[in-house]
C-alpha positions in Angstrom: -23.3 42.0 9.5 -26.9 42.4 10.8 -26.6 46.2 10.3 -25.6 45.6 6.7 -28.6 43.3 6.0 -31.0 45.8 7.6 -29.6 48.5 5.2 -30.4 46.3 2.2 -34.0 46.0 3.4 -34.4 49.8 3.8 -32.7 50.3 0.4 -35.2 48.0 -1.2 -38.1 49.9 0.5 -36.7 53.3 -0.4 -36.2 52.4 -4.0 -39.7 51.0 -4.2 -41.2 54.1 -2.6 -39.3 56.4 -5.0 -40.4 54.4 -8.0 -44.0 54.6 -6.8 -43.9 58.3 -6.1 -42.1 58.9 -9.4 -44.9 56.9 -11.2 -47.7 58.8 -9.4 -46.3 62.3 -10.0 -45.4 61.3 -13.5 -49.1 60.3 -14.1 -50.2 63.6 -12.6 -47.8 65.5 -14.8 -49.1 63.6 -17.9 -52.7 64.3 -16.8 -52.0 68.0 -16.5 -50.4 68.2 -19.9 -52.5 65.8 -22.0 -55.8 64.8 -20.1 -57.6 68.1 -20.8 -56.6 68.0 -24.5 -57.8 64.4 -24.6 -61.1 65.3 -23.0 -61.7 68.3 -25.4 -60.8 66.1 -28.4 -63.3 63.5 -27.1 -65.9 66.1 -26.4 -65.5 67.5 -29.9 -66.2 64.1 -31.3 -69.2 63.7 -29.0 -70.7 67.0 -30.1 -70.3 66.1 -33.8 -71.9 62.7 -33.1 -74.8 64.5 -31.3 -75.2 66.8 -34.4 -75.3 63.8 -36.7 -77.8 62.0 -34.4 -80.2 65.0 -34.2 -79.9 65.6 -37.9 -80.7 62.0 -38.7 -83.7 62.1 -36.3 -84.9 65.4 -37.8 -85.0 63.8 -41.3 -86.7 60.6 -40.2 -89.6 62.1 -38.2 -91.5 65.2 -36.9 -89.1 67.5 -35.0 -91.9 68.7 -32.8 -93.0 65.2 -31.9 -92.6 63.7 -28.4 -90.6 60.9 -29.8 -88.0 63.4 -31.3 -87.9 65.2 -27.9 -87.2 61.9 -26.1 -84.4 61.0 -28.5 -82.8 64.4 -28.3 -83.0 64.3 -24.5 -81.2 61.0 -24.5 -78.5 62.5 -26.7 -78.2 65.5 -24.4 -77.9 63.3 -21.3 -75.4 61.0 -22.9 -73.1 63.7 -24.0 -73.9 66.4 -21.3 -74.7 69.0 -23.8 -77.3 71.8 -24.4 -79.3 72.0 -27.7 -81.6 74.6 -29.3 -83.3 74.2 -32.7 -84.8 77.2 -34.5 -87.1 77.5 -37.4 -86.8 79.9 -40.3 -88.5 82.6 -38.2 -86.0 82.3 -35.4 -88.4 80.7 -33.1 -87.2 78.0 -30.8 -88.8 74.7 -31.9 -87.1 72.6 -29.3 -84.5 73.4 -26.6 -82.8 71.5 -23.8 -81.5 74.7 -22.2 -83.1 76.5 -19.3 -82.5 79.8 -21.2 -83.4 79.0 -24.8 -83.8 82.7 -25.7 -80.2 83.4 -24.8 -78.9 80.4 -26.7 -81.0 81.5 -29.7 -79.5 84.9 -29.5 -76.0 83.5 -29.4 -76.9 81.3 -32.4 -78.0 84.2 -34.5 -75.0 86.3 -33.4 -72.7 83.6 -34.6 -74.5 83.2 -37.9 -74.5 87.0 -38.5 -71.1 87.9 -37.0 -68.6 85.2 -38.0 -66.8 85.0 -41.4 -64.4 82.5 -42.9 -61.8 85.2 -43.3 -61.8 86.1 -39.6 -61.9 82.8 -37.7 -61.4 84.5 -34.2 -64.2 87.0 -33.3 -65.0 88.2 -29.8 -63.0 85.4 -28.0 -64.2 82.8 -30.5 -61.8 80.2 -31.9 -63.1 78.2 -34.8 -62.0 74.5 -34.5 -63.6 73.1 -37.6 -65.9 74.5 -40.4 -67.8 73.2 -43.4 -70.8 74.1 -45.5 -73.3 72.6 -42.9 -71.9 73.7 -39.5 -69.1 75.5 -37.6 -67.4 74.0 -34.6 -65.8 76.6 -32.3 -64.7 77.4 -28.7 -66.3 80.5 -27.2 -66.2 82.3 -23.8 -69.6 83.3 -22.3 -69.3 87.0 -21.5 -71.9 86.7 -18.7 -70.3 83.9 -16.7 -66.8 84.0 -18.2 -67.2 80.3 -18.9 -65.6 78.7 -22.0 -67.9 76.5 -24.2 -67.4 74.2 -27.0 -70.1 74.9 -29.6 -71.4 73.6 -32.9 -73.9 75.7 -34.9 -75.3 75.5 -38.4 -78.1 74.0 -40.4 -79.9 70.7 -40.3 -80.7 68.9 -43.6 -84.4 69.8 -43.1 -83.6 73.6 -43.1 -83.8 74.2 -39.3 -81.0 76.1 -37.5 -79.3 74.2 -34.6 -76.8 75.0 -31.9 -75.1 72.5 -29.5 -72.8 73.5 -26.7 -71.0 72.0 -23.7 -69.1 73.8 -20.9 -65.4 73.0 -20.8 -65.1 74.0 -17.1 -66.5 70.6 -16.2 -63.7 69.0 -18.1 -61.1 71.0 -16.2 -62.8 70.1 -12.9 -62.7 66.4 -13.8 -59.0 66.7 -14.6 -58.3 68.4 -11.2 -60.4 65.8 -9.4 -58.6 63.0 -11.2 -55.2 64.3 -10.2 -56.3 64.7 -6.6 -57.7 61.2 -6.5 -54.5 59.8 -8.2 -52.3 61.7 -5.7 -54.1 60.3 -2.6 -54.2 56.7 -4.0 -50.5 56.9 -5.1 -49.3 58.1 -1.7 -51.4 55.5 0.2 -50.2 52.7 -2.2 -46.6 53.8 -1.9 -46.8 53.7 1.9 -48.5 50.3 2.0 -46.1 49.0 -0.6 -43.1 50.2 1.4 -44.4 48.4 4.5 -45.1 45.2 2.5 -41.7 45.2 1.0 -40.1 45.6 4.4 -41.9 42.5 5.5 -41.2 40.6 2.3 -37.4 41.5 2.2 -37.1 40.3 5.8 -37.8 36.8 4.5 -35.1 37.3 1.7 -32.4 38.9 3.9 -32.7 36.4 6.7 -31.2 33.5 4.7 -28.6 35.9 3.2 -27.6 36.7 6.8 -27.3 33.0 7.6 -25.2 32.5 4.5 -22.9 35.3 5.6 -22.4 33.7 9.0 -21.7 30.4 7.3 -19.1 32.0 5.0 -17.4 33.5 8.1 -17.2 30.1 9.7 -15.8 28.6 6.4 -13.2 31.4 6.4 -12.1 30.2 9.8 -11.8 26.7 8.3 -14.8 25.5 10.3 -16.5 23.1 7.7 -19.1 21.7 10.1 -21.7 24.5 9.6 -24.1 23.8 6.7 -27.0 25.7 5.1 -30.4 24.1 5.3 -33.0 24.7 2.6 -35.9 26.7 4.1 -38.5 26.3 1.2 -40.1 23.5 -0.7 -39.3 25.0 -4.1 -35.6 25.8 -4.5 -34.8 29.5 -5.0 -31.6 31.2 -6.1 -30.7 31.8 -2.4 -31.2 28.1 -1.6 -29.1 27.2 -4.6 -26.4 29.6 -3.3 -26.6 27.9 0.0 -26.2 24.5 -1.6 -23.2 25.8 -3.6 -21.6 27.1 -0.4 -22.1 23.6 1.2 -20.5 22.0 -1.8 -17.7 24.6 -1.7 -17.1 23.9 2.0 -16.9 20.1 1.3 -14.6 20.7 -1.6 -12.3 23.0 0.5 -12.2 20.5 3.3 -11.2 17.7 0.9 -8.7 19.9 -0.9 -7.0 21.0 2.3 -6.9 17.4 3.5 -5.2 16.4 0.3 -2.9 19.4 0.4 -1.8 18.6 3.9 -1.1 15.0 2.8 0.8 16.2 -0.3 2.7 18.7 1.8 3.8 16.0 4.2 5.0 13.9 1.2 6.6 17.0 -0.3 8.6 17.6 2.8 10.0 14.1 2.6 10.8 14.6 -1.1 12.5 17.9 -0.4 14.7 16.3 2.3 15.7 13.6 -0.2 16.3 16.1 -2.9 18.4 18.2 -0.6 20.5 15.2 0.3 21.0 14.5 -3.4 21.7 18.1 -4.2 24.2 18.3 -1.4 26.0 15.3 -2.7 26.0 16.7 -6.2 27.2 20.1 -5.1 29.8 18.6 -3.0 31.0 16.6 -6.0 31.2 19.7 -8.1 33.0 21.6 -5.3 35.5 18.8 -4.9 36.1 18.5 -8.6 36.6 22.2 -8.9 39.0 22.2 -6.0 41.0 19.2 -7.3 41.3 20.5 -10.8 42.2 24.1 -10.0 45.7 23.4 -8.5 47.0 21.1 -11.3 45.7 23.4 -13.9 47.7 26.3 -12.4 50.8 24.1 -12.3 50.4 23.0 -15.9 50.2 26.6 -17.0 53.3 27.5 -14.9 55.4 24.7 -16.2 54.3 25.2 -19.8 55.3 28.9 -19.7 58.7 27.9 -18.1 59.2 25.2 -20.7 58.6 27.6 -23.5 61.1 30.2 -22.1 64.0 27.7 -21.5 63.8 25.5 -24.6 66.8 25.9 -27.1 66.8 22.6 -29.0 64.2 21.9 -31.6 62.4 25.1 -30.7 59.6 24.7 -33.2 58.4 21.3 -31.8 58.7 22.3 -28.2 56.9 25.5 -28.9 54.0 23.5 -30.4 53.8 21.3 -27.3 53.9 24.3 -25.1 51.1 25.9 -27.0 49.0 22.8 -26.7 49.6 22.5 -22.9 48.8 26.2 -22.4 45.6 25.9 -24.5 44.4 22.9 -22.7 45.2 24.4 -19.4 43.2 27.6 -20.4 40.2 25.5 -21.4 40.3 23.6 -18.1 40.6 26.8 -16.2 37.5 28.2 -17.9 35.6 25.0 -17.1 36.6 25.2 -13.5 35.4 28.8 -13.3 32.1 27.9 -14.9 31.7 25.0 -12.4 32.4 27.3 -9.6 29.8 29.7 -10.9 27.3 26.9 -11.3 28.0 25.7 -7.8 27.4 29.1 -6.4 24.1 29.4 -8.2 22.8 26.0 -7.3 23.9 26.4 -3.7 22.1 29.7 -3.4 25.3 31.7 -2.6 25.0 33.8 -5.7 22.9 36.9 -4.9 20.3 37.9 -7.5 19.7 41.7 -7.6 16.5 42.5 -9.3 16.5 45.9 -11.1 14.8 47.7 -13.9 16.8 48.2 -17.1 16.3 48.5 -20.9 16.9 45.1 -22.5 17.0 46.6 -26.0 20.0 48.8 -25.0 21.8 45.8 -23.4 21.4 43.7 -26.5 22.6 46.5 -28.8 25.7 47.0 -26.6 26.5 43.3 -26.5 26.1 42.9 -30.3 28.5 45.8 -30.7 31.1 44.4 -28.3 30.9 40.9 -29.8 31.1 42.2 -33.4 34.6 40.8 -33.8 33.4 37.2 -33.2 30.8 37.6 -36.0 33.3 39.1 -38.4 35.8 36.2 -37.8 33.2 33.7 -38.9 31.6 35.9 -41.5 28.2 35.8 -39.7 25.4 38.2 -40.5 23.8 39.5 -37.3 20.1 40.6 -37.5 18.4 42.7 -34.8 15.5 45.0 -35.7 14.9 48.5 -34.2 12.8 48.3 -31.1 11.5 51.0 -28.7 13.0 50.7 -25.2 11.6 47.7 -23.3 12.2 47.9 -19.6 12.4 44.6 -17.7 12.9 43.5 -14.0 15.9 41.1 -13.6 19.5 40.8 -12.6 21.3 42.7 -15.3 24.6 40.8 -15.0 22.8 37.4 -15.0 20.8 38.4 -18.1 23.9 39.5 -19.9 25.6 36.1 -19.0 22.5 34.2 -20.4 22.7 36.3 -23.6 26.4 35.7 -23.9 26.0 31.9 -23.6 23.2 31.9 -26.2 25.2 34.1 -28.5 28.5 32.2 -28.2 26.5 29.0 -28.7 25.0 30.4 -31.9 28.4 31.6 -33.2 29.9 28.1 -32.6 27.1 26.3 -34.4 26.0 28.7 -37.2 26.3 27.4 -40.8 24.3 27.4 -44.0 23.2 31.0 -44.5 25.4 32.1 -41.6 22.7 34.2 -40.0 22.1 34.9 -36.3 18.9 36.8 -35.6 17.9 38.2 -32.2 14.2 39.0 -31.7 12.0 40.4 -29.0 8.3 39.7 -28.5 6.1 41.3 -25.7 3.1 39.5 -24.4 1.1 39.5 -21.1 3.5 41.5 -19.0 6.6 39.6 -20.3 9.1 39.8 -23.1 10.6 36.8 -24.9 14.2 37.2 -26.1 15.1 34.7 -28.8 18.5 34.0 -30.4 18.3 32.1 -33.7 21.1 30.7 -35.7 20.9 29.1 -39.1 22.3 25.6 -39.5 21.4 22.1 -38.5 18.6 21.4 -36.0 19.4 19.6 -32.7 18.6 15.9 -32.7 15.3 15.3 -30.9 16.8 12.8 -28.5 19.3 15.4 -27.3 16.9 18.4 -26.6 15.9 17.2 -23.1 19.6 16.8 -22.1 20.9 20.1 -23.3 20.6 21.7 -19.9 22.5 19.0 -18.1 26.1 19.6 -17.0 28.9 18.3 -19.3 26.3 17.2 -22.0 27.6 17.6 -25.5 25.5 17.0 -28.7 28.6 16.8 -31.0 31.6 16.1 -28.9 34.1 16.4 -31.7 32.8 19.8 -32.7 32.6 20.9 -29.1 36.2 19.9 -28.6 37.0 21.9 -31.7 35.8 25.2 -30.3 36.7 24.4 -26.7 33.2 24.0 -25.3 32.9 22.7 -21.8 29.3 21.6 -21.8 28.5 23.8 -18.8 27.2 27.0 -20.5 23.5 25.9 -20.8 23.6 24.5 -17.3 24.6 28.0 -16.1 21.7 29.5 -18.2 19.3 27.0 -16.5 20.5 27.9 -13.0 20.4 31.7 -13.7 16.9 31.6 -15.2 15.6 29.5 -12.4 17.1 31.8 -9.8 15.0 34.6 -11.3 12.0 32.3 -11.6 11.7 32.8 -15.4 11.2 30.5 -18.3 13.7 29.4 -20.9 13.9 26.9 -23.7 14.9 25.8 -27.2 13.0 25.4 -30.5 14.1 23.4 -33.5 13.5 24.6 -37.1 14.3 23.0 -40.4 16.9 25.7 -41.1 18.3 26.3 -37.6 17.8 26.4 -33.8 16.3 29.1 -31.6 17.2 29.5 -27.9 14.9 31.8 -25.8 14.3 33.1 -22.3 11.6 35.4 -20.8 11.7 38.4 -18.5 9.0 40.3 -16.7 8.2 43.9 -17.9 6.0 44.8 -14.9 
């Protein structure tokens, strides 16, 4: 864990160093692209300001006076420029250049050799031009130095030329980049060292929290985080949360152990009750199976040997056989239920198409619907694959369907619908008719419970079908239920699709 914390520190330092270097080299790149242009633009403005200042001084006083010379020298020093002023006879009246004759010659060459129609002459590039002056960039043929120049007339009639070398600007840009590079590298190194020191104070409590979490994982709740600073930080807040979580876990585990102990006792009691109940069902099934078989045998024999009053005796025989058949079905269902509740029934989970199963069942049970003139509704669905015991699901569907057939009335409609949601599919079987009384809904899944005993007797119901549904669905750990509507009843169950 210490190795991991150390890597976080170096990652912080590396990221900080990269950001610093990116910032420095970005500034250098921006300087190289834009700083010279900015300087030249600024120098252009300064030269124009110098021209305006000299022109104003020339109008307000004697151009040959010492006061004018002092003001012009201030302007030259302020803007780092050279100035020459000529009279109408091309004589230098005043000059700040060491070679005033050469500047005077350049001035007259410009005045005689440049036209508006040809803005570039002999390495001259005109930047701005009006009726009083021309602003241009020119390369000195002697020194191969580029200058920014303004030449033209003052308002008093004198000719003026102002110029400034651009090489100094480029030298300043290069010097600025060098200085920025040195400062940036030093700042990045110092910053990386500082952040290593600073992150140590941050990662130390993180390491402590990691060790505490390892102890909590081992269910050691004695270790606690102690706040290191006066002012609470996010890390201290995290430590306090871990302390609270540790206490909550300890309390929860204590409660769970207590509840588990009580649950074990409850399970033992429930197992005893279940064993008694299962034993009862097993005994009832065993006791009923033999007499039922005998009733069926004697009834068949009676029917075959009767000669006197054949019609009456046939009727009695039919009743005996019918009752025996119903009891036999009930016994089989009880045996099935007993196997499910005792866990002897094996549930085989497999993947199959529930849509195909429902279609096949509706087709096979079509004769039941036609006998009662019932309309079966089932929309077209794309295949929906579920995980369940296919035979168990078919038995659940059969119980719901037969229950709907036996209780449908009114519009005589049975509708089967599917609805997918959150990795499950809900299969619903709705039948039109009377809703189930509210006080009976909670008892529907109990064995032998019958809402309408007379009607149940009429169609031969045993009151065990929904108990089998309950046992089958619980054996697959899936939900089931019933919903009342004003015009009917809907029974449903859910299956997993994933």
